[in-house]
C-alpha positions in Angstrom: -18.9 -9.9 93.8 -15.5 -11.2 92.8 -17.1 -13.9 90.6 -19.2 -11.2 88.8 -16.1 -9.1 88.2 -14.2 -12.1 86.8 -17.2 -13.0 84.5 -17.3 -9.4 83.2 -13.6 -9.4 82.6 -14.0 -12.7 80.6 -16.9 -11.2 78.6 -14.9 -8.1 77.8 -11.9 -10.2 76.7 -14.2 -12.3 74.5 -15.7 -9.1 72.9 -12.3 -7.6 72.3 -11.1 -10.8 70.6 -14.1 -10.8 68.3 -13.6 -7.1 67.4 -9.8 -7.4 66.8 -10.3 -9.4 63.6 -11.8 -6.5 61.8 -9.8 -4.0 59.8 -10.4 -0.3 60.2 -12.3 -0.2 56.9 -14.5 -3.1 58.1 -15.3 -1.4 61.4 -16.1 1.8 59.5 -18.5 -0.1 57.3 -20.2 -1.7 60.3 -20.4 1.7 62.0 -22.2 3.2 58.9 -24.8 0.5 59.1 -25.5 1.4 62.7 -25.5 5.1 62.0 -28.0 4.6 59.1 -30.3 2.5 61.4 -30.3 5.3 64.0 -31.6 7.8 61.5 -34.2 5.4 60.3 -35.3 4.6 63.8 -38.8 6.0 64.4 -38.3 6.4 68.2 -35.3 8.6 67.6 -36.7 10.6 64.7 -39.9 11.4 66.7 -38.1 12.2 70.0 -38.2 15.9 71.0 -35.1 15.8 73.3 -32.3 13.2 72.9 -29.6 12.4 75.5 -26.3 11.5 73.9 -22.7 11.1 75.1 -19.2 11.8 74.0 -17.5 8.9 75.8 -14.2 8.3 74.0 -13.6 4.7 75.1 -16.7 3.1 73.7 -16.6 1.1 70.5 -19.2 3.2 68.7 -18.1 6.9 68.4 -21.0 9.3 68.7 -19.5 12.4 67.2 -20.9 11.9 63.7 -24.3 10.9 65.0 -24.4 14.1 67.2 -23.3 16.3 64.3 -25.9 14.8 61.9 -28.6 15.1 64.6 -27.7 18.8 65.1 -27.7 19.3 61.3 -31.3 18.1 61.1 -32.2 20.3 64.1 -32.7 17.6 66.7 -32.5 18.8 70.3 -29.4 17.1 71.7 -28.5 17.1 75.4 -25.1 16.0 76.8 -23.9 15.5 80.4 -21.6 17.8 82.3 -20.0 15.8 85.1 -19.4 17.5 88.4 -16.8 17.0 91.1 -19.4 15.3 93.2 -19.1 11.5 92.8 -21.4 10.2 89.9 -23.1 13.6 89.7 -23.8 15.5 86.5 -26.2 18.0 84.9 -27.5 18.1 81.4 -27.0 20.8 78.8 -28.4 21.4 75.4 -25.9 21.6 72.6 -26.5 23.5 69.4 -23.0 23.6 67.8 -20.6 20.6 68.3 -17.5 22.7 67.7 -18.4 25.8 69.7 -20.3 24.3 72.6 -18.0 21.5 73.8 -14.9 21.6 75.9 -12.5 18.9 77.1 -13.0 18.1 80.8 -10.2 17.0 83.2 -10.8 13.3 82.1 -10.3 14.3 78.4 -14.0 13.8 77.6 -15.9 16.4 75.5 -18.7 18.0 77.4 -20.9 21.1 77.0 -19.6 24.4 78.2 -22.0 25.2 81.1 -21.4 28.9 80.5 -22.7 28.7 76.9 -25.2 25.9 77.0 -28.7 25.9 78.5 -29.4 23.4 81.3 -32.1 20.8 80.7 -34.1 18.8 83.1 -33.7 15.0 83.2 -37.5 14.8 83.0 -37.4 16.4 79.5 -35.5 13.5 77.9 -37.5 11.3 75.5 -34.7 9.0 74.3 -31.3 8.3 75.8 -28.2 6.8 74.2 -26.4 4.8 76.8 -22.8 3.7 76.1 -21.4 0.3 77.0 -18.8 -2.3 76.2 -20.9 -5.5 76.0 -24.6 -6.3 76.0 -27.1 -9.2 76.1 -30.5 -9.5 74.4 -32.3 -8.8 77.7 -30.8 -5.3 77.8 -28.0 -6.1 80.2 -24.8 -4.1 79.7 -21.3 -3.9 80.9 -20.3 -0.2 81.3 -17.0 1.4 82.1 -17.0 0.7 85.9 -17.8 4.3 87.0 -21.6 3.7 87.3 -22.5 7.1 85.8 -24.7 5.6 83.2 -26.0 2.7 85.4 -27.3 5.3 87.8 -28.6 7.5 85.0 -30.8 4.7 83.6 -32.7 4.5 86.9 -33.2 8.3 87.0 -34.6 8.7 83.5 -38.3 9.2 83.1 -40.4 6.0 82.8 -41.4 6.9 79.2 -37.8 7.5 78.1 -36.4 4.9 75.7 -32.9 3.8 76.7 -30.9 2.8 73.6 -27.4 1.4 73.1 -25.4 1.2 69.9 -23.1 -1.8 69.5 -21.4 -3.9 66.9 -23.0 -7.3 66.7 -19.8 -8.8 68.1 -20.5 -6.9 71.4 -23.7 -9.0 72.0 -23.1 -11.9 74.3 -25.3 -14.7 75.7 -25.8 -13.3 79.2 -24.5 -10.5 81.4 -25.0 -11.0 85.1 -26.7 -7.9 86.5 -27.2 -6.8 90.1 -30.6 -5.5 89.0 -32.6 -5.6 85.8 -33.7 -2.0 86.5 -30.2 -1.0 85.1 -30.9 -2.5 81.6 -31.4 -0.7 78.3 -34.6 -1.1 76.2 -33.2 -1.4 72.7 -29.8 -2.2 71.2 -29.1 -1.2 67.6 -26.3 -3.2 66.0 -24.9 -3.4 62.4 -27.1 -6.5 61.8 -30.4 -5.9 63.8 -32.4 -4.0 66.3 -32.8 -5.9 69.5 -35.8 -5.1 71.7 -35.3 -6.2 75.4 -37.0 -9.6 76.0 
């Protein structure tokens, strides 16, 4: 277990070093390439219900993608985390500015008093955040296992997608189980389908 932790720490340091060379303008240009690919991606455009996130410590900010998705009247669902360890429920968001509140961890999430709950079984496509990825769909998350557990609970037919800068793609990520992988990774250079 300690060896896996050290390997993940090394990968994250490598990714951080790769990303540090880019200026703010270069990062924004790379982000726009990813954003454009999302809205050209048939799986997303055809999906009825899309799970997204507002995780602040990811490299790819989701706010603009969520706002544009709502503008074109996509059904967007975000998680509301509960006090129970790794537990959450899903709520449909219709207005980014009016429906979201900051939680205790300074993460935006739907106001459960205003937003309608949605079943996990209704999700067609899920955007899963991460810090590093490999071409087999392996990912390094944030260490809290929220999204790792979510992956296994999503319907079999749900496409699990991550957005990443090309520099976040590494040769291999050691995974406890391949059932925790994502299906597709969209980068600024390509769309990677899990091998």
